[in-house]
N, C-alpha and C positions, 0 to 999 in steps of 0.2 A: 892585327888580330886583337880584338877586345879581350880584356882580362877574363880568364876563366873559360875561354873558348878555344881550348887546345884542339889540335888535329890528331887523328888516329890514322896511321897508315897500316893497311892490312896487306900482308904478304901470304898468298896461298903457297903451300909447299910445292916443290917440283913434282914432275910426273913419277908415278910408281907403275909397276906392272899392272896392278889392279885398276888404277885410275885410267890407264891407257885402254883398258878393255871394258870399262863401264861397270866394274864390280864395286859394290858398296863396301867401302873400307872405313870402318869405324875404329874399333879398338885394336884390330890386328896391326901389329907393328911391321909394316911392309917398307923395305928400303927404297930409296930413289933409284930409278933407272939411270943409265949414263946420260940420257937426254934430260932427265930431271935434275941431275947434277949440273949440267950445262945451263939449264934454266935458272937454277939457284945462283950460279956464278954471275949470270947476266944481270941479276938484280943489284949486285954490288955497286956498279958505277951510278945507277939511278938513285941509290940511297946514301952514297958516301958523303955528299955535301950537306945532308940534312942533319940537324942536331936533335937527337931524341933524348928526352929526360928519362924515359923508361923503355926498355925492350923486353917484351913478353913473348913467350912461346909455349905452345902445347908441349907436354913432356914426351909425346910420341916421336920416335926417331926421325920420321920423314920431315917433321917441322923443325926439329933441332938441327938436323943436317942442313936443311935449307938456310937456317939462320947462320950456321957456321960458314957455309960456302958464300953467303952474301956478305960476310965480313963482320958478323955480330956475335960470333960464338962466345967470346969472352964477356959479353954484356948481358946475355940472356938471363932473365928471371923466369923460372918455370911457373906456368899458370895452369893448374889442373882444369880450371873451368874452360880452357880453350881446346880441350880434347874434342875430337870429332864426335858427332852424334853416335850413340850406341844403337846399332841396327839390329841387335839381338839375333833372332833366328835368320834374319835376312843378310847377315854379314857374309861378304864374299860373293853374293849373288847379284845378277844384273836385273834391271827392271823388267825386261821381257820374260826372264825366267820366273820372277816373282808373280808376274801377271798370269802365268799358267795356273796358279792357285787362287789369285786374288785379282780378277779382271779390273782394269782401269786403275790399279793401285798406283799411287805416287807417295813419296816420302812425306809430302806436304800435308796430305789429308787422309792417309791410310794408317792402319795400325802397324806397329813394329813389335810383333810377338817376342817377348823376352828382352826387349830393348827400351829405349827412352821414348816418351811422348814428345811432341813438339813443344808442349808447355814446359816440360822439364829442361829442354834445351834452351828455351827462352829465359827461364829462371837463371841458368848458368851465365848466359851472355849478358843479362842485365847486371850481374855482379861484375863482369869484366868492364862493361860500360861505366859503371860507377867508379871502378878503379882508374880507368883511363881519364875520366873527367876530373878526378881528384889529383891527378899527377901534376907536377910543377913544370909543365911543358908538354911538348908533343910526344906521342907514344907510337911505337912500332910493334905490331903483333904478327907473329908467324903462326899460322894455324891451317885449317882445313876447309874444304869447299862448302858443304852444307852448313857447318857451324858459322862460317863467316857470312854466309847469306842471311842467316837468321840474325846475326849481329847487326848487319847493315839495316835490316828492316826495323829492328828494335831501336837502333840509334835514331832513326827517323820517326820514331813513335808510331810505327805501323804495326799491325798484328804480325806475329811471327810467320804466319803462312805466306805473307807477302815476300818472304825471301825467295819464293819460287820465281819472282820476276827479275832477280839479280843473277844472271848466268855468270859463272866464274871459272875460268880456265886455270890449269896448273901453272905455277911459276909466274903469277901475275901480281901486280900491285893495284891497290885501290886506296882511295882516301875518303875519310869521313871528316866533315868539318861543319861549317856554318854558313848560312845565307841570311843576313839581316837578323841575327840572333836565333834563328831556327836551325835545328840540326839537319844536315843535308849530306848527300853523297856528292862529292866534288870531283871525283875521278873514279872510274870503275874498269876493272878487268884489263888493265894495260900493262905492257912490259916495262913501262916507265911512267912517271908522273909529269904532267905539264906544270909549268910555273914553278 
């Protein structure tokens, strides 16, 4: 790995009751389900052999608990910019429910009344990216679905809306790295990482 080209491993938190039913879960602090706890524990052997210079996590309980169950509870540094997208008035609602009021709505190009814009989320993840790139080695980040999808898009120097192309399940690992000095996604949406 060339100097200055550290890797960022992304861990999406385990399943919650709301993620299992498709409800937008932004700032509501929902605990992991028992399946979500199992997903978090399953990450531990995939991550155990990797040396991380920095371990970041959203301060929300579902990300913190995933980090703890994956074996990193004692190393986590809270990163408020990793908190999930603030869905405002759409918090706790499913996309089909929202579309009864706003046909064809998506989080990627629709309004979020009382919540954050995609630009505001992008600004937050750009601060996270800068922190990761400045770290003295590889970084592990525990966070949330939509936030991590925006982070992947911005890591690759794509517009934030392109996060819509990075489908991300609960309890999964992804890796952001480099290809010939260009930022790239080197693994995505996997229960473990190759190589």
